Every structure is written in structure tokens, then in C-alpha cells.
C-alpha atoms as one frame of an Amber mdcrd trajectory, in Angstrom:
protein
  -0.110   0.024  -0.078   2.552   2.763   0.882   4.539   1.379  -2.949   1.224
   2.852  -4.393   1.418   5.706  -2.401   4.910   6.442  -3.224   4.261   6.070
  -6.910   1.579   8.535  -6.982   3.392  10.955  -5.540   6.198  10.900  -8.159
   3.538  10.969 -11.498   2.259  13.897  -9.546   5.203  15.728  -9.508   6.446
  15.014 -13.235   3.322  17.442 -14.010   3.919  19.676 -10.822   7.543  20.950
 -10.853   7.835  21.197 -14.819   4.464  22.779 -15.856   2.095  24.364 -13.336
   4.926  26.526 -12.261   5.666  27.739 -14.798   3.200  26.987 -18.139   1.836
  30.603 -17.947   5.143  31.696 -18.239   5.954  29.560 -21.258   2.678  30.430
 -23.171   3.385  34.097 -22.781   6.799  33.907 -23.881   5.835  32.114 -26.755
   4.854  35.373 -27.964   7.696  37.418 -28.184   9.739  34.104 -29.246   7.512
  34.467 -32.129   7.843  37.887 -32.891  11.493  37.984 -32.550  11.888  34.360
 -34.404   9.992  36.109 -37.351  11.909  39.341 -37.292  15.634  37.801 -37.521
  13.552  35.012 -40.381  12.804  38.442 -41.896  16.055  40.213 -42.264  18.435
  37.258 -42.860  15.385  35.338 -45.243  14.540  38.580 -46.805  10.453  37.451
 -46.383   7.311  39.921 -45.705   6.315  40.335 -42.066   3.374  37.955 -42.545
   4.968  35.509 -44.133   8.037  35.507 -41.129   5.261  35.788 -38.946   3.454
  32.738 -40.829   6.578  30.307 -40.385   7.645  31.499 -36.785   4.278  30.794
 -35.510   3.649  27.789 -37.214   7.581  26.278 -36.870   7.542  27.470 -32.810
   3.813  25.848 -32.391   5.205  22.125 -34.097   8.333  21.806 -31.833   6.103
  23.456 -28.688   3.385  20.156 -29.279   6.787  18.179 -29.891   8.410  19.271
 -26.874   5.212  19.061 -24.432   5.470  15.118 -25.742   9.007  14.875 -25.435
   8.519  15.898 -21.912   6.009  13.432 -21.056   7.607  10.532 -23.074  10.830
  11.433 -21.286   9.478  12.459 -17.902   7.998   9.200 -16.676  11.655   7.672
 -16.434  12.471  10.957 -14.829   9.766  11.917 -12.405  11.164   9.713 -10.041
  14.786  12.384  -8.973  14.191  14.028  -5.890  14.264  17.885  -7.363  12.272
  20.261  -5.832  10.705  23.651  -6.336  13.446  25.808  -5.322  16.014  23.633
  -7.845  13.203  24.535 -10.747  15.423  26.858 -12.337  18.777  24.808 -12.285
  16.385  22.306 -14.152  15.346  24.143 -16.588  18.559  25.570 -17.282  20.061
  22.480 -17.778  17.045  21.364 -19.263  17.039  24.155 -22.231  20.056  23.037
 -23.318  18.792  19.022 -25.227  15.169  21.337 -25.669  17.070  23.894 -27.676
  19.188  21.296 -30.396  15.932  19.346 -30.622  13.968  22.356 -31.301  16.440
  23.982 -33.628  16.399  20.379 -35.671  12.837  20.441 -36.137  12.335  24.394
 -37.053  14.623  23.861 -39.449  12.950  20.300 -41.390  10.329  22.191 -41.435
  12.154  25.583 -42.359  13.197  23.450 -44.951   9.599  21.820 -46.357   7.943
  25.397 -46.547  11.060  27.239 -47.603  11.804  25.559 -50.365  12.409  28.495
 -52.680  15.734  29.965 -49.877  18.968  28.328 -50.418  19.022  25.917 -47.420
  21.971  26.958 -46.071  20.440  30.626 -45.216  17.285  28.838 -44.055  20.122
  27.303 -41.645  21.530  30.551 -40.541  17.685  32.156 -40.112  16.511  29.166
 -37.623  20.366  28.886 -36.308  20.379  32.406 -34.684  16.667  32.766 -34.545
  16.779  29.485 -31.643  20.017  31.284 -30.226  18.605  34.086 -29.649  15.956
  32.980 -28.066  16.836  30.200 -25.799  19.220  32.543 -24.320  16.469  34.655
 -23.493  15.191  31.465 -22.034  18.634  30.545 -19.911  19.258  34.017 -18.992
  15.313  33.780 -17.048  15.800  30.966 -15.647  18.900  31.688 -14.128  17.624
  35.199 -13.052  14.992  32.990 -11.166  17.421  31.061  -9.819  19.331  34.179
  -8.682  16.867  35.502  -7.060  15.869  32.319  -4.948  18.480  32.688  -3.582
  17.986  36.177  -2.569  14.452  35.603  -1.246
């Protein structure tokens, strides 16, 4: 009976640390991320504003959806580690690194499919710069939360 209770607690921890505390910020941050990436795509790929926003929105929607699925799949084995809320920013700092590569590669593939008229080298450059910029922004936010957590 005791082991069933502990398993339930571990499974509850999967959702709570990764989503409940920061889901609002994830959705809220997606808006400026889309516009930042659209601006970068517009400059590098020489696209019209509406097309660059459309591409940034669709690629980020796809990578966010795939990322949530990935977190759920990987999180089933990861959930039993003894992380607590004070370490959430540290957990996010570490987790954002593989998520950067996952997001970049997935968005790049979508970019290659959608932007067939563009040279692949320029598409690669645009998606790499867009993801580096936005993931550095997210890392900075996580580092700021970590530092702020120690001062409170």
C-alpha cells in the first residue's frame, strides 16, 4: 500500500515542477519568441512580415507541441528524481540545452519544407540564429529566477 502512495506522488511531481509553476510563462513567452524569430527570419530570409510571422508561428507551434510530448515521454523515467521547487530554475537551465537542439532541428526541417525557394544555407543560418537568440533569452530568465530564489 505504501509503494502505491509513493508512486502516485512521483507521478504527480512530473506535472507539477515542469508545468504548473511555469506553464503561464511558457505560453506568455511564446508570443515574444514568435515575434523575435519572425524578425530574424524577415531580415535573413528577406521575407514579408506576414510570411515571417506565419513561419515563426507554425514552426514554434510544432516544436512546442513536440517538446511537450517529449517531456511527457522522457519525464516518465525522469520523474522519480528528488527535485524540489527551489531547484526548478536549475532544472530548466539544464533542460533547455537539449531542448534547444531538438527545437532547432525540428524547426529547421519544417523550414526546409516550407521555404523551398530559399537556399538551405540561408535557412539554416536564420533558424540557428533565431533559436540561439530566443533560447539565450530563456536561459537568462531561468538564471535570473535561480539567483532571485537564493535572495528571497
